[in-house]
C-alpha positions, -999 to +999 in steps of 0.1 A: +113+182+299+092+207+277+108+214+245+094+230+210+085+204+183+107+218+156+124+190+140+101+162+146+085+141+119+052+134+131+031+102+114-001+116+132-015+139+157-047+138+179-061+166+196-082+161+230-092+197+236-080+232+225-051+229+248-040+194+247-028+171+219-007+138+213+013+131+184+033+102+173+061+094+147+094+078+138+114+062+164+088+053+186+080+092+190+052+103+212+050+139+223+023+158+244+013+194+247-012+209+271-004+245+261-016+245+223+014+234+209+039+258+222+059+232+245+060+196+241+069+169+265+086+136+251+069+104+263+080+067+265+065+044+241+084+013+247+094+010+212+118+023+184+094+014+158+076+041+136+041+050+153+018+058+124-018+063+140-035+077+170-071+078+181-086+087+214-120+071+223-125+098+249-105+127+268-087+098+287-087+065+265-063+065+235-044+041+212-014+044+189-005+020+163+028+013+144+049-008+123+051-045+130+018-046+146+032-025+175-001-010+198+001+009+229-026+025+247-032+052+273-060+057+301-044+088+316-049+113+288-017+104+271+006+107+302+018+073+300+015+045+277+013+005+279+021-018+252-007-041+240+001-075+226-010-079+191-013-110+168+001-095+138+036-083+126+019-062+098+021-024+097-006-005+112-012+027+097-045+040+115-068+035+142-103+047+148-129+044+177 
């Protein structure tokens, strides 16, 4: 369900192209736009932890990191996200490729 992004508290945002972006934030928030930010779709992150960092290696592969070592990744440009096991319980603030 598309919605406007008013009232969201983002921790990080990554742009894949001029129309597509993915943002993450509090309470496991992941949202994605394909129309330059006019409308956003809420996506399942599988957690209620705060998500703090996001990066894409290319237009398909992305990673989001957050509190208590939470890591999730996408291989379909942010349409779906899958948990990645982590050996830390530290807060992860950023990720880069």
